[in-house]
Structure formats: C-alpha cells, structure tokens
N, C-alpha and C positions, 0 to 999 in steps of 0.2 A: 533544415534541422540545424540546431546549434550544438556546439561542443561545450561541455561544462567540465573543466579540469578538476580533478580531485587528487590532492596530494596526501600520501600516507607513508608511514615508515615501512620498512621491509617486513616487519612482523605482521602488520595488518594486511599488507599486500598478499603475503603467503596465506594468511587466514582466509581472505576473500577468495583467493584462487582455489583454495581447498573447498570452500563452500560452493563455489560455482561448479567445480568439477564434480562434486558429489551430487549436485542437482542436475548435472548433465547440460550445463549452459555456460555462457561466457560471463565475465565480470560485467561487461556492458549490459547484457540482458538482465543480470542480477540487479544492477542499479535501476534499470528501466522498470523492472517489476516492483522494486521498492518505491520508486517515485510514483508509480501508478497507484499503489496501495495508499500512500500518503495523501495523494490528491483525492482519490475516491472516498477515503475516510473523512477528509475535510469537507467534501461536498455533502456527504451523508449527514454530518453534524450540522451543516448549514441548513439543509432541508428539515432536519429534526427541529432546529431552533425556530425556523419559520412556521412549521406546523404547530409547535408549542405555543407560539404567539397567537395563532389563529384559534387555538383550542384543541381539545381531544388529545392530550399528551400521551395517553395510553397507546393510541393508534400510532403516534409518532415514534414512541419507543419500540413498538413492534416493527415498524418500518425500518428503523435504524438497525435493529438486530438482524432483520432479513437482509439488508444491504451488506452488512458486515459479514454475514454468513456466505453470501454470494461472492464477495471479494475473496474470502478465505478459500472457497472451493475453486475459484479460478487460479489461485496461487498453487494449489496442489496439482492442477492439470498441466 
C-alpha cells in the first residue's frame, strides 16, 4: 500500500475532521471512500461508453444508473 500525502490548510483539516467524525470514521477512511467512488464512477462510465459503441445505449444508461445507485448505497452503509 502506498501513502499519498494531501496538504491542506487548518480550516479544511478541521472541516474534514468534522465530516469524518460525523460519519463515525477517520479522515483516511473518508478519503478511501472518496477514491473508491471516483474510481467506480470512472469505470462505470467506461463500461457505458463501451456499450454505447456496441449499440443499445438505453440498456447502457440503465446499467450506468444501476451502478451509480449501488455505489451510493455502499457509501451510506
């Protein structure tokens, strides 16, 4: 596992800490969840684009909506 440093001012750090505490997690886990969402959303868009090239864009849009809904429900859990 690699470390990715993130520098921010005290105001942002306090805001991140507040968000993490209200979610009952750490700042590290908060960033991990954010990165997971970004990667999953990017992969879903790539699958959507691939399906759109092959045809049946309606099914592709439905799939993209389902994937985003799954991602959102995981974030709430």
